[in-house]
C-alpha positions as a Markdown table, in Angstrom:
| # | Residue | x | y | z |
|---|---|---|---|---|
| 1 | Lys | -1.2 | -163.0 | -16.2 |
| 2 | Ile | 1.5 | -165.3 | -17.5 |
| 3 | Ile | 4.8 | -165.6 | -15.6 |
| 4 | Pro | 7.5 | -167.7 | -17.3 |
| 5 | Thr | 9.2 | -170.4 | -15.2 |
| 6 | Arg | 12.6 | -171.9 | -15.4 |
| 7 | Thr | 12.9 | -174.2 | -18.4 |
| 8 | Thr | 16.3 | -175.9 | -17.8 |
| 9 | Gly | 18.2 | -177.5 | -15.1 |
| 10 | Ser | 17.1 | -179.1 | -11.8 |
| 11 | Gly | 14.6 | -176.5 | -11.1 |
| 12 | Val | 12.3 | -177.4 | -14.1 |
| 13 | Val | 10.4 | -180.1 | -12.0 |
| 14 | Tyr | 9.7 | -177.7 | -9.3 |
| 15 | Ser | 8.6 | -175.1 | -11.8 |
| 16 | Ile | 6.0 | -177.5 | -13.1 |
| 17 | Ile | 4.8 | -178.4 | -9.7 |
| 18 | Asp | 4.5 | -174.8 | -8.8 |
| 19 | Ser | 2.6 | -173.9 | -11.9 |
| 20 | Gln | -1.2 | -173.5 | -12.4 |
| 21 | Gly | -1.2 | -174.2 | -16.2 |
| 22 | Ile | 0.9 | -175.1 | -19.2 |
| 23 | Leu | 1.0 | -172.7 | -22.2 |
| 24 | Glu | 0.7 | -174.5 | -25.6 |
| 25 | Ile | 2.6 | -173.0 | -28.6 |
| 26 | Glu | 3.1 | -174.4 | -32.0 |
| 27 | Glu | 6.1 | -176.6 | -32.6 |
| 28 | Asn | 9.1 | -174.7 | -34.0 |
| 29 | Ser | 7.6 | -171.4 | -32.7 |
| 30 | Glu | 10.0 | -168.8 | -31.4 |
| 31 | Gly | 7.5 | -167.7 | -28.9 |
| 32 | Val | 4.3 | -165.5 | -28.8 |
| 33 | Glu | 3.7 | -161.8 | -28.7 |
| 34 | Ala | 2.1 | -159.9 | -25.8 |
| 35 | Gly | -1.6 | -159.9 | -26.2 |
| 36 | Glu | -1.6 | -162.9 | -28.6 |
| 37 | Glu | -4.3 | -165.6 | -27.9 |
| 38 | Val | -2.8 | -168.9 | -26.8 |
| 39 | Lys | -4.1 | -172.3 | -25.6 |
| 40 | Val | -3.5 | -173.1 | -21.9 |
| 41 | Arg | -3.9 | -176.4 | -20.1 |
| 42 | Leu | -5.0 | -175.8 | -16.5 |
| 43 | Leu | -3.5 | -178.1 | -14.0 |
| 44 | Arg | -5.9 | -179.4 | -11.4 |
| 45 | Trp | -3.6 | -179.5 | -8.3 |
| 46 | Phe | -3.8 | -175.7 | -7.8 |
| 47 | Glu | -7.6 | -175.8 | -6.9 |
Protein backbone atom coordinates (compact mmCIF):
# COMPACT_ATOMS: atom_id res chain seq x y z
CA LYS A 1 0.00 0.00 0.00
CA ILE A 2 1.37 3.39 -0.97
CA ILE A 3 0.44 6.45 1.06
CA PRO A 4 1.59 9.83 -0.32
CA THR A 5 3.54 12.09 2.02
CA ARG A 6 3.75 15.85 2.16
CA THR A 7 5.91 17.13 -0.69
CA THR A 8 6.41 20.81 0.16
CA GLY A 9 7.20 22.99 3.12
CA SER A 10 8.97 22.24 6.37
CA GLY A 11 7.26 18.86 6.76
CA VAL A 12 9.03 17.32 3.75
CA VAL A 13 12.11 16.25 5.76
CA TYR A 14 9.98 14.54 8.41
CA SER A 15 7.97 12.85 5.65
CA ILE A 16 11.16 11.30 4.25
CA ILE A 17 12.34 10.20 7.70
CA ASP A 18 8.94 8.64 8.40
CA SER A 19 8.91 6.81 5.03
CA GLN A 20 9.75 3.18 4.31
CA GLY A 21 10.55 3.70 0.64
CA ILE A 22 10.78 6.14 -2.23
CA LEU A 23 8.66 5.69 -5.35
CA GLU A 24 10.48 6.30 -8.63
CA ILE A 25 8.54 7.76 -11.55
CA GLU A 26 9.74 9.01 -14.91
CA GLU A 27 10.89 12.62 -15.17
CA ASN A 28 8.14 14.93 -16.48
CA SER A 29 5.52 12.34 -15.51
CA GLU A 30 2.22 13.61 -14.13
CA GLY A 31 1.90 10.59 -11.86
CA VAL A 32 0.88 6.95 -12.07
CA GLU A 33 -2.46 5.18 -12.27
CA ALA A 34 -3.74 2.83 -9.56
CA GLY A 35 -2.45 -0.69 -10.20
CA GLU A 36 0.41 0.48 -12.42
CA GLU A 37 3.80 -1.13 -11.70
CA VAL A 38 6.47 1.23 -10.40
CA LYS A 39 10.02 1.07 -9.03
CA VAL A 40 10.41 1.52 -5.27
CA ARG A 41 13.65 2.11 -3.38
CA LEU A 42 13.29 0.67 0.10
CA LEU A 43 14.91 2.63 2.91
CA ARG A 44 16.92 0.61 5.41
CA TRP A 45 16.07 2.51 8.60
CA PHE A 46 12.58 1.02 8.89
CA GLU A 47 13.86 -2.52 9.56
